[in-house]
N, C-alpha and C positions, 0 to 999 in steps of 0.2 A: 302855720304851726306854730306852735306855740315853742318856747324854751325848751319847757319842762318834754314835751314828747318828742323833741330831737332829742336832749338825753336820757330817755328811755328807749330809743331804736340805736342811739349807738350802744348802750349797756348791754341791750339785747344781741346785734351780731359780736360785740366783745367774747358774750357766752358764747353765741354759733361757734367763733375762731376758736375758740378755748377749746371745746367740745372734740373738733376737727383734727386741733393739735395734738388732742391728747390721744386722739384712737389711731394717729396716725406711727405716735409715740407706741401704742401697746401691740398694732401689729411689727413696725419694726424689728423692737425686744423679740415678739416672739418670733417673726424671721429670724434675726440675731442666734434667741436659742436651738429652734431648728437645726440651724445651720452650724453649733457648737456642738449640739448631740450628733451630727450625722458626722463631723469633725471626729468625736470622738468614737461612735460608731465603726466608723473608718479604720481609727489607726488603731482599735480594739481589734477588729476583724484581721486585720494588716498584721498585727501580732499575732493573734491565732493560728493562721495560713501559712505563717515563718516556723512558726511553733510544729506546725504539723510537716511542713517541708523536713524544716532538720530532723525529728523521726524518723520520716519516709524514708532517708537519707542512712539513719542511724540500721535501720532495720534491712534494711539497701546489703548494707555493711556484713551486719553481722550473718545473713542471708548466704554472702559470698567469702562470710571466712568461716561459717559452718557446711558448705558444701565443699570449700579447701579441705580442710578438718577430712571431711570425710572421704574423699578423694584420697588427701596420704593414709591414712587407715586403710583404707579398700588396699591400696598398692603394698603398705606394710605386713598385710596380714595374708594378701597375695605373695609378697619376696617371705615370708618364714611360711608358710607353706608348701613353698618350691624348696627351703631350704629342709625341713625335714621329710621333705618326699627322697631329695637325694642323697641324704642322710639315714634313710630306711632303705633304700636302695646298696648305698653303698657299705649298711651291714650286712645286706644280705648275701654281695659279695662277696662281703669278705668273707662269713658265713658257711657258702658255703665254696670257696676255690681254697680257705685255708692250709686244708687238707692235701691240694695235688700236688706237690712236694714229697710229702711222707706217704702218697698213695704209690707215686711213682716209685720209690725205693723199695716199697714192700711187692710191687709188683715185678721186680726181680727176685721176686722170691719164691711168688706163685710159680713162676716161668719153672724156674729152676725142683719146684717140686713135683711141678706137671712133667719135663722132663727124665727127670729122678724114676716116676711113676713108667714110661713108656721104655726105658731101658731094661729095666730089672724085671725078669722073669718070673712073671706069675705062675708061670705052673709051675715051681721049684717050691717041694712044701715050706722045705726051709728060710723059705723068703716071707712066707704068709705074713709071720705078726709082723714085720716090716713094712710090708706094702700096705697091710691096714694103716698100722701108725703115721705112714707120708698120708693116707688117701685123710684119714680121721683130721690130720692139722691141715693140708691141702682145701680141707671144707670149711673148717673154719676159721681160720683167712679167710675165706673166698667170704663167709658169710659177715665179719666185721666190716671188710668193704663194702659192703650191700650195704649193710647198717647206714652207713657214711655217704654211699651215692653212687658207689664206684662201682658200673658192672660192664662185665665185658660185651666185645662186639665179634663175633664169630659167622662166619657170615658164609660158613658150607653152604655149599650149594644156591646160594642167591646174587644176583647179578652184581655183580663189580661196579661199587660207590665209591667213588674220588674221592668224595668228602671226610667217608671212614675207615677206607682203605690204599695200603700202598700194593701194586702189584708190583711184585721180585717178578717174574718171567712171567710167560705166557705161553702155551700147546697146544695144538687141536688134537684135542678129542671128537672121537666118532661120535654123532647119540649127543650131543651136550651144545646148547647154543651159545653163538661166542659170546663173551664178554661175562662170564661167570663161573662163579671162583670155585674154583675145583679142588684146592686142597689150601689149607689155612699153616700156617708154617710162622705164626705167633697169636697168639688171640689182641685185638683192641681192647681198648679201654674208654671209657667215658665217666668223667665225673659230678654227678646232676646235671648229662647232659651237654655236655662239655667236654669235644675230644681231648684226653690228655697224653693218646698215642695209639695211630689208626693200626689197624691188624693189616702185619704182612702175609698178603695171597698170593697167588696160583691163579692166573684168570688164562681162559682156555680163547682159540681167538677158530676164527673161519677158517675152512681146507681155506689154500689158494683153488680160481677159476681156471678151469678149462677151456682153452681153444678149439670148440668143436671144428673149424676150420681150417688148425693144423694136418 
């Protein structure tokens, strides 16, 4: 082999080595770029995921706050409703029973007028005008009391009711069932369904049993 042939072969080998090195360098650079892009993408994804996590936490906290506030508002509304209801009940009770003391005083006047009519001689013509005047006064007073919820408890011939009547005495009465009101000595009165004075009554009682074996 000549010297010129050797030099040519050496140059070809050097060119081939350079091409392989160049290819390796290109591949290495490409790998480095891919790895760098992958790391950058990972960093971007990590940052975005972190931001998403922060937003999710913020949303959860906001939802919890809204739920707490809603519960507080609901409790406050219920408390206000209870206060309003109690206030309305108190006002209603005050309205119904504010006249209780006054009505009690007026009942004394009613009793006196009724006793006056019972004791006056209505057959005497000279008393006619007085009787009419007292009756008109009595009816007017009773009508005024009824307008404010005051009603009479007059249990004549009715069963005795201890919640409304007060028994002053008991008496045997033939052909009358036991515990029947046989006389009303003083009427009772209610104010809007609430008893302010029981009726004073006489009540029938059963006859004593007879021992047939005696």
